[in-house]
N, C-alpha and C positions, 0 to 999 in steps of 0.2 A: 455313331450312327449305325443303325441296324437296317436290315432289309425292310422291316416293318415301318421304318421312318420315311421310306422313299416318297410316298404320296405327299406327306407333309413338307418334305424338303422341296419337292417339285413346286408346291404351292408357294413356298417362301421364295424360291428362285424366280418364278414367273411374276409374282406380285412385286418382288424386288426389282426386276428388270423394268416392269411397267412404271414403277414410281421413280426409280433412279435415272432412267434413261429417257424420260419424257423430254422432248426438245433436243435430244442428242442423237436419236435414231428415228427412222421413219415411224410415225405414229401408227400407220396401217400395220406395220410389222408387229409392233408392241400389242396392238389390239387383237391381233390374230393369234397371239401366243396361247397355247393350250396346256393347262396343268396336266391333263391326262396324257398328252403326247410327250411332255417333258418327263413325266413319271415313267412312261414306257422306255424311253431312251436311258434314263437313269437306272432303271431296273436291269436292263441289258448290260450296261457298263458295270454295275455294282458287282455282279457275279464273276466278272473276268478282270477286275482291276488288279494291278500288281500289289503284292503284300506291303510294299513300302509306301503306298498311298494311304493317307489317313483322312477320314471324313468324320467331322465332329459336329454335333448339333448343340444349340443352346435352347433351353426350355424355360418358360415362364408360366407358372400356374398349370403345369402339365401339358402345355402346348409348345410345339416346336416353333421358335421365333427367329432362328438363325442357323446358318450352316457355313462351314468352312471346309475346304478340301486342299490338302497339301501333299506334295510328293516330289519325286526327282524332277529337276528342271527339264522341260521338254526341248528347249533350244539347244542344239548341238554346240559344244565348245564353250559353254558358260563355265566360268572359273569362280573360285571362291571370292575373288575381287575382280571387278571389270578390267583392271590393268594388270592382273597377275597372269602368270603362265598356268596352264592346267595342272591340277594336283589331284591325283587319284585318291589320295587319302583325305581330301577335303572336298567332297562333292557339293554341288550346288543343288538347292531345293527350289520349289516354286509354290506359291499360293495360286492354285488353279481357280478357286472361286471363293468368294465371301459375300453372302447375301443375307439380308435381314428382312423381316416383315416390316413394312413401312411404319407401323405404329411404334416400333421400338428404336427407330433411328434416333440417335442422340441421347440414348439412355444408358450407355456403357456396355450394352450387349455386344456390339461390334468389337470394342476394345478387349473385352473378355475372350471372345472367340479368337481374335487375332493373337492374343497372348497364349491361349491354349494351343493354337495351331503352330505358333512359333516354338513353343516348348516341345511339341511333338516332333517338329522338324529337327530341332537341336538333338533330341534324344535319338532320332534316327540317324544321326551322324552328319547331317547337313551343316555346313559352316557358313553358308550364305543363302539368303532367301531372295528370290526374284518374284516379280508379279507384273502383269500388264494391266493398265488402267486406261480408260478412254481419255484422250488428251483434253477434251473439253469438260470433263467431269471434275469441276473444281472442288466440290465437296469431298469426293473420294480421294482426290490428290492431297488435300489438306489432312484428311484422316491418316493416310499412309505416311505423310511427311511427319506428322506428330508422333508416329510410331517408329521413327528412325529410318524410314525408307527415303532414298534419294533417286532421282532419275539418272540413268546411266548413258543417256544419249541415243539409245535405240528407239526407233519409231517404225511402226508398220500400219498398213491399212487393213482394216477388218471389214469384210463385205457383209452387209446385213440389209435385207429387204431391198436389194438393188442399189444401195448407197454405200459409199466408202466412208468408214468411220475410223479416223486415226486413233491409234493407241500408242502409249509410251510405256517403256519398261522402267521399272524401279527395282532397287536392290537394297539390301542391308546385310551387314555381317551378323552372324549369330554367335561367333566366338566358340571357345571350347565348351564341351558339355559331355555328358555320359554317352558312350557308344552303345 
């Protein structure tokens, strides 16, 4: 992803939320989402993101149709395996976001993006990858489970549009790879 991709990524994210979270989040919130406002937030963040964060896009026929962001795990104390003691030489990573244009869901674009993000995380030295997914998002949960992710038992409420939306945390080991 380059800075020139930000507007297209914002459109993918907003349209992705509106399609994937229909019935899972307040509809008024989803309807009020703005591509321009999302692009502005993303542009501000893009310039100051840590170097160990990777943002990758998927293109089809010259159009950005997907985006993944991976980097160091944001939850303090996450370990290479949920039951292991912390290990400084085996840091945990996180999938911060994975969104697709609604028209490419189910076409393999998501699998390709997740594979590329996982490879980037492994190359960055992460030995485990975590992610948060809406508890009631059965389609996304099946997708991540097919990719080897499993729930680790953590759950938290995500406030959106005045409603509490529960999320569950998933993880998967990445194994050794180049540093």
